[in-house]
Every structure is written in structure tokens, then in C-alpha cells.
TIVEX-292923 format. One record per residue (C-alpha): residue number from 1; residue in three letters; x, y negated, z negated. Coordinates in steps of 0.25 Angstrom, whole numbers, plus 5000, padded with zeros to 4 digits. Layout:
+-----+------+------+------+------+
| seq | type |    X |    Y |    Z |
+-----+------+------+------+------+
| NUM |  ALA |    X |    Y |    Z |
...
+-----+------+------+------+------+
REM end
This chain:
+-----+------+------+------+------+
| seq | type |    X |    Y |    Z |
+-----+------+------+------+------+
|   1 |  UNK | 5064 | 4936 | 5222 |
|   2 |  UNK | 5063 | 4943 | 5209 |
|   3 |  UNK | 5061 | 4936 | 5196 |
|   4 |  UNK | 5070 | 4940 | 5185 |
|   5 |  UNK | 5064 | 4948 | 5174 |
|   6 |  UNK | 5061 | 4939 | 5162 |
|   7 |  UNK | 5068 | 4942 | 5149 |
|   8 |  UNK | 5060 | 4951 | 5139 |
|   9 |  UNK | 5054 | 4942 | 5128 |
|  10 |  UNK | 5057 | 4954 | 5118 |
|  11 |  UNK | 5071 | 4957 | 5123 |
|  12 |  UNK | 5077 | 4954 | 5109 |
|  13 |  UNK | 5069 | 4966 | 5104 |
|  14 |  UNK | 5074 | 4976 | 5115 |
|  15 |  UNK | 5085 | 4985 | 5109 |
|  16 |  UNK | 5098 | 4984 | 5116 |
|  17 |  UNK | 5103 | 4996 | 5124 |
|  18 |  UNK | 5112 | 5006 | 5117 |
|  19 |  UNK | 5124 | 5002 | 5125 |
|  20 |  UNK | 5123 | 4988 | 5120 |
|  21 |  UNK | 5122 | 4993 | 5105 |
|  22 |  UNK | 5134 | 4989 | 5096 |
|  23 |  UNK | 5143 | 5001 | 5093 |
|  24 |  UNK | 5151 | 5000 | 5080 |
|  25 |  UNK | 5164 | 5007 | 5079 |
|  26 |  UNK | 5164 | 5021 | 5072 |
|  27 |  UNK | 5172 | 5015 | 5060 |
|  28 |  UNK | 5162 | 5004 | 5058 |
|  29 |  UNK | 5150 | 5014 | 5058 |
|  30 |  UNK | 5157 | 5024 | 5048 |
|  31 |  UNK | 5160 | 5012 | 5038 |
|  32 |  UNK | 5145 | 5009 | 5039 |
|  33 |  UNK | 5141 | 5023 | 5036 |
|  34 |  UNK | 5151 | 5024 | 5024 |
|  35 |  UNK | 5146 | 5010 | 5019 |
|  36 |  UNK | 5132 | 5015 | 5019 |
|  37 |  UNK | 5136 | 5028 | 5012 |
|  38 |  UNK | 5143 | 5021 | 5001 |
|  39 |  UNK | 5131 | 5012 | 4999 |
|  40 |  UNK | 5121 | 5024 | 4998 |
|  41 |  UNK | 5131 | 5031 | 4989 |
|  42 |  UNK | 5132 | 5019 | 4979 |
|  43 |  UNK | 5117 | 5018 | 4979 |
|  44 |  UNK | 5115 | 5033 | 4976 |
|  45 |  UNK | 5126 | 5032 | 4966 |
|  46 |  UNK | 5119 | 5020 | 4959 |
|  47 |  UNK | 5107 | 5029 | 4957 |
|  48 |  UNK | 5098 | 5020 | 4967 |
|  49 |  UNK | 5085 | 5017 | 4959 |
|  50 |  UNK | 5085 | 5018 | 4944 |
|  51 |  UNK | 5081 | 5031 | 4938 |
|  52 |  UNK | 5073 | 5033 | 4926 |
|  53 |  UNK | 5082 | 5036 | 4913 |
|  54 |  UNK | 5083 | 5050 | 4909 |
|  55 |  UNK | 5081 | 5054 | 4895 |
|  56 |  UNK | 5093 | 5057 | 4887 |
|  57 |  UNK | 5095 | 5070 | 4878 |
|  58 |  UNK | 5089 | 5073 | 4865 |
|  59 |  UNK | 5091 | 5062 | 4854 |
|  60 |  UNK | 5093 | 5066 | 4839 |
|  61 |  UNK | 5083 | 5059 | 4831 |
|  62 |  UNK | 5084 | 5054 | 4817 |
|  63 |  UNK | 5076 | 5066 | 4812 |
|  64 |  UNK | 5085 | 5076 | 4818 |
|  65 |  UNK | 5077 | 5080 | 4830 |
|  66 |  UNK | 5081 | 5078 | 4844 |
|  67 |  UNK | 5072 | 5070 | 4854 |
|  68 |  UNK | 5073 | 5072 | 4869 |
|  69 |  UNK | 5066 | 5063 | 4879 |
|  70 |  UNK | 5061 | 5071 | 4891 |
|  71 |  UNK | 5055 | 5065 | 4903 |
|  72 |  UNK | 5046 | 5073 | 4913 |
|  73 |  UNK | 5048 | 5068 | 4927 |
|  74 |  UNK | 5049 | 5074 | 4941 |
|  75 |  UNK | 5045 | 5088 | 4937 |
|  76 |  UNK | 5056 | 5088 | 4926 |
|  77 |  UNK | 5060 | 5086 | 4912 |
|  78 |  UNK | 5071 | 5075 | 4910 |
|  79 |  UNK | 5080 | 5079 | 4904 |
|  80 |  UNK | 5078 | 5094 | 4908 |
|  81 |  UNK | 5086 | 5099 | 4896 |
|  82 |  UNK | 5087 | 5095 | 4881 |
|  83 |  UNK | 5097 | 5100 | 4872 |
|  84 |  UNK | 5097 | 5099 | 4857 |
|  85 |  UNK | 5104 | 5107 | 4846 |
|  86 |  UNK | 5099 | 5120 | 4843 |
|  87 |  UNK | 5088 | 5119 | 4831 |
|  88 |  UNK | 5086 | 5104 | 4834 |
|  89 |  UNK | 5072 | 5099 | 4834 |
|  90 |  UNK | 5069 | 5092 | 4848 |
|  91 |  UNK | 5058 | 5082 | 4851 |
|  92 |  UNK | 5056 | 5082 | 4866 |
|  93 |  UNK | 5048 | 5069 | 4871 |
|  94 |  UNK | 5043 | 5071 | 4885 |
|  95 |  UNK | 5038 | 5060 | 4894 |
|  96 |  UNK | 5031 | 5062 | 4907 |
|  97 |  UNK | 5036 | 5052 | 4918 |
|  98 |  UNK | 5031 | 5061 | 4929 |
|  99 |  UNK | 5018 | 5058 | 4937 |
| 100 |  UNK | 5012 | 5072 | 4934 |
| 101 |  UNK | 5009 | 5078 | 4920 |
| 102 |  UNK | 5020 | 5086 | 4913 |
| 103 |  UNK | 5022 | 5093 | 4899 |
| 104 |  UNK | 5033 | 5100 | 4892 |
| 105 |  UNK | 5031 | 5114 | 4886 |
| 106 |  UNK | 5042 | 5121 | 4878 |
| 107 |  UNK | 5044 | 5136 | 4877 |
| 108 |  UNK | 5041 | 5135 | 4862 |
| 109 |  UNK | 5027 | 5132 | 4865 |
| 110 |  UNK | 5027 | 5117 | 4863 |
| 111 |  UNK | 5022 | 5107 | 4874 |
| 112 |  UNK | 5018 | 5093 | 4877 |
| 113 |  UNK | 5005 | 5089 | 4883 |
| 114 |  UNK | 5004 | 5087 | 4898 |
| 115 |  UNK | 5010 | 5073 | 4899 |
| 116 |  UNK | 5006 | 5062 | 4910 |
| 117 |  UNK | 5016 | 5052 | 4915 |
| 118 |  UNK | 5021 | 5043 | 4904 |
| 119 |  UNK | 5016 | 5052 | 4893 |
| 120 |  UNK | 5026 | 5058 | 4882 |
| 121 |  UNK | 5025 | 5069 | 4872 |
| 122 |  UNK | 5035 | 5076 | 4863 |
| 123 |  UNK | 5038 | 5090 | 4858 |
| 124 |  UNK | 5047 | 5094 | 4846 |
| 125 |  UNK | 5054 | 5108 | 4846 |
| 126 |  UNK | 5065 | 5114 | 4838 |
| 127 |  UNK | 5076 | 5119 | 4848 |
| 128 |  UNK | 5081 | 5131 | 4842 |
| 129 |  UNK | 5084 | 5137 | 4856 |
| 130 |  UNK | 5082 | 5132 | 4870 |
| 131 |  UNK | 5068 | 5128 | 4874 |
| 132 |  UNK | 5062 | 5128 | 4888 |
| 133 |  UNK | 5052 | 5117 | 4892 |
| 134 |  UNK | 5044 | 5115 | 4904 |
| 135 |  UNK | 5032 | 5107 | 4910 |
| 136 |  UNK | 5019 | 5116 | 4910 |
| 137 |  UNK | 5012 | 5110 | 4922 |
| 138 |  UNK | 5011 | 5120 | 4932 |
| 139 |  UNK | 5023 | 5121 | 4941 |
| 140 |  UNK | 5031 | 5111 | 4933 |
| 141 |  UNK | 5040 | 5121 | 4926 |
| 142 |  UNK | 5042 | 5128 | 4939 |
| 143 |  UNK | 5047 | 5115 | 4945 |
| 144 |  UNK | 5057 | 5114 | 4935 |
| 145 |  UNK | 5051 | 5105 | 4924 |
| 146 |  UNK | 5058 | 5112 | 4913 |
| 147 |  UNK | 5065 | 5107 | 4900 |
| 148 |  UNK | 5076 | 5114 | 4893 |
| 149 |  UNK | 5078 | 5112 | 4878 |
| 150 |  UNK | 5091 | 5117 | 4874 |
| 151 |  UNK | 5096 | 5121 | 4860 |
| 152 |  UNK | 5111 | 5117 | 4861 |
+-----+------+------+------+------+
REM end
């Protein structure tokens, strides 16, 4: 006489065969996909994680000069373009928020020192015509780290 096989003590851990799996109608699956897409879209539309504020355009000071706050981060100047009226005096205040050193050199020859993370410096220039600016660290200008000052 053959003895019956004892039940496996881990039977609750063994996956059910595919034929025993629950199949949902196509309409239910489609609604689930649409709902997931809507949730992801809402999260993306809300911006997800908070981002750092972006500096605004140049502000006119009481003494008649303009002041622009520019941040150096992610191999870029933010904002990448500053526009002031032609002939205006512009103070550019740059702050390095990046993990590597950066500077700002203008095509009129003025430049900030090399700045480490958290350091700031300023340049003052009369903007008669458009002025080009860039980071002079090797490869940074070529990587797109440029600032355009427009006389508008």
C-alpha cells in the first residue's frame, strides 16, 4: 500500500500555474493603463521635485545702473542672456552653484576671478553694443557655457 504524499509545508510559497492566474478583461486592463498614464502626467505637470529659483532679468537700481543676477550651474549661465537698453551701465553679479570652479570673462577684457561653489563676484560694463561672455575654464566655453549681453 502506498502512502499519500504529505502536503508541502511551503505550499503557500509556490507560484500558481499560469492556467490558474486571474485574467482581467481587456477593458479593465486598458482603464488601468490610462489611469497610470494620467497619474504620471499629473506628476510631470506639477514639476515633481521642487526646482531652484531662476534669477530674473536685470533690475534698474536707484543710481540708474542695471543689476543682473546670474548663476553658474550645470555648465551654464542662468539666465544665458541679459538685455539692457543700449548705453546702459550693467552690473553682472555671478554666483557659482556648481561643484566645479567657473569664472566669467567678457569680450571687453573684464573678468571675474575663478569662483568655487558658493562664491560670488561682480563685473560692471557699459553696454553700448552686444557683449559676449564665457567661462574660461578649458572646455567650458566649447560645452556651451556662454553668456550673451544684449544692447536692446
